[in-house]
C-alpha positions as CSV (number, residue, x, y, z in Angstrom):
1,M,-2.4,10.5,2.9
2,M,-3.5,9.6,6.4
3,K,-2.3,11.8,9.7
4,P,-1.5,9.6,12.8
5,S,-4.9,9.3,14.9
6,C,-2.6,8.9,18.0
7,S,-0.5,12.0,19.0
8,V,-0.6,14.2,21.8
9,L,-0.9,16.8,20.4
10,A,-3.7,15.8,17.5
11,D,-5.1,15.7,21.3
12,P,-4.3,19.1,22.9
13,Q,-6.8,17.6,25.8
14,G,-4.7,14.8,26.8
15,M,-1.4,16.1,26.4
16,T,-2.7,18.8,30.0
17,Q,-3.3,15.1,31.0
18,T,-0.1,13.7,30.6
19,V,1.3,17.1,31.8
20,F,-1.2,17.0,35.2
21,R,0.1,13.6,35.8
22,C,4.0,14.7,35.6
23,L,3.4,17.1,38.1
24,A,1.5,15.3,40.1
25,W,3.6,12.5,40.2
26,G,6.5,14.7,40.5
27,L,4.8,16.3,43.2
28,V,4.3,13.7,45.6
29,L,8.1,12.7,44.8
30,G,8.5,16.5,46.2
31,L,6.4,15.7,49.2
32,F,8.4,12.5,50.1
33,I,12.0,14.0,49.8
34,V,10.8,16.8,52.4
35,T,9.3,14.7,54.4
36,D,10.8,12.0,54.3
37,T,15.0,12.4,55.5
38,P,16.7,14.1,57.1
39,L,15.1,17.5,59.2
40,A,17.9,19.4,58.4
41,L,17.3,19.4,54.8
42,R,13.8,20.4,55.2
43,P,12.9,24.2,53.6
44,H,11.5,26.5,56.1
45,T,9.2,29.1,55.5
46,L,8.1,32.2,56.5
47,V,4.4,30.2,57.3
48,S,3.8,27.9,60.0
49,A,4.1,23.8,59.6
50,N,0.6,23.5,59.3
51,I,-0.5,25.9,56.9
52,D,2.8,24.6,54.9
53,R,1.7,21.1,54.9
54,F,-1.7,22.2,53.9
55,A,-1.4,24.1,51.1
56,A,1.2,21.3,50.0
57,L,-1.4,18.8,49.6
58,F,-3.7,21.4,48.8
59,V,-1.4,21.5,45.7
60,I,-1.0,18.4,45.4
61,G,-4.7,17.2,45.5
62,V,-5.8,19.3,42.4
63,A,-2.8,18.5,40.6
64,F,-3.8,14.9,40.6
65,S,-8.1,16.2,40.1
66,L,-7.0,17.8,37.3
67,A,-4.1,14.6,36.0
68,Y,-7.2,12.1,36.8
69,P,-10.7,13.5,36.1
70,K,-12.5,11.3,36.3
71,H,-10.5,9.5,39.1
72,V,-11.6,11.6,42.0
73,L,-12.6,7.9,44.3
74,P,-9.5,6.4,43.2
75,I,-7.5,9.3,43.7
76,L,-8.4,10.9,47.6
77,L,-7.6,7.2,49.0
78,L,-4.5,6.8,46.9
79,L,-3.6,10.6,48.8
80,L,-4.8,9.5,52.0
81,A,-2.8,6.4,51.6
82,I,0.5,8.4,50.7
83,V,-0.3,10.5,53.7
84,V,-0.7,7.4,56.6
85,G,2.2,6.6,54.3
86,F,4.3,9.3,54.6
87,E,3.9,10.0,58.2
88,L,4.8,6.3,59.2
89,I,8.0,6.3,57.6
90,Q,8.3,8.8,59.5
91,R,7.9,7.4,62.8
92,L,10.9,5.0,61.5
93,L,13.5,7.6,61.0
94,P,15.5,8.7,63.6
95,D,16.1,12.5,63.7
96,R,11.9,12.8,62.2
97,H,8.4,12.7,64.1
98,G,4.7,11.4,62.5
99,Y,1.6,13.2,64.2
100,V,-1.8,12.3,64.0
101,K,-2.2,16.1,63.9
102,D,0.4,16.0,60.9
103,M,-2.2,13.4,58.9
104,L,-5.3,14.9,59.6
105,V,-4.1,18.7,58.6
106,K,-2.0,16.7,55.3
107,G,-6.0,14.7,54.4
108,A,-7.7,17.8,55.1
109,G,-5.2,20.2,52.3
110,C,-5.6,17.3,50.4
111,C,-9.5,17.4,50.4
112,A,-10.0,20.2,50.0
113,G,-7.5,20.6,46.9
114,V,-8.8,17.5,44.6
115,F,-12.7,18.8,45.9
116,I,-12.4,22.8,44.8
117,A,-10.4,21.3,41.3
118,T,-13.0,19.3,41.4
119,A,-15.8,21.3,41.6
120,L,-14.6,23.8,39.7
121,R,-13.6,21.2,36.3
122,R,-17.3,20.6,36.5
123,S,-19.0,24.2,36.0
124,F,-16.9,25.1,33.8
125,S,-17.3,22.5,32.1
126,A,-21.5,23.0,32.4
127,I,-20.8,26.3,31.6
128,S,-18.8,25.8,28.3
129,K,-22.0,22.7,26.9
130,R,-24.2,26.0,28.0
131,T,-22.6,27.6,25.9
132,G,-20.9,26.5,23.7
133,S,-17.2,27.8,23.9
134,P,-14.1,26.0,26.2
135,L,-13.4,27.3,28.8
136,I,-11.0,24.5,29.6
């Protein structure tokens, strides 16, 4: 009997990318909800808003980098466009604000996330090729 050749379960790396893609887009949806809904619905944390902004976009950058490992530049451009778009949408809302400073912090977070995840992934890949055992 022939086994199916195109199965997500037969390809663990493909399944991992699928999970990261769902996570990445889910995080963007969550970011939209937190960024562009009334201020009263925004969650409050114990750290500053800038740390929140940077950390949230850092995580999103990591998720997108792992979800689309061969598309670093398009991912960076997409994430930066999302950041700009969400800040512009805030300008249209009566109780929200969109500041360039916030946009820069968010942009730095997503760039850092993409760069660090890409560098780590490439390092692990090079090590696993050298040793012959997969690290990731």
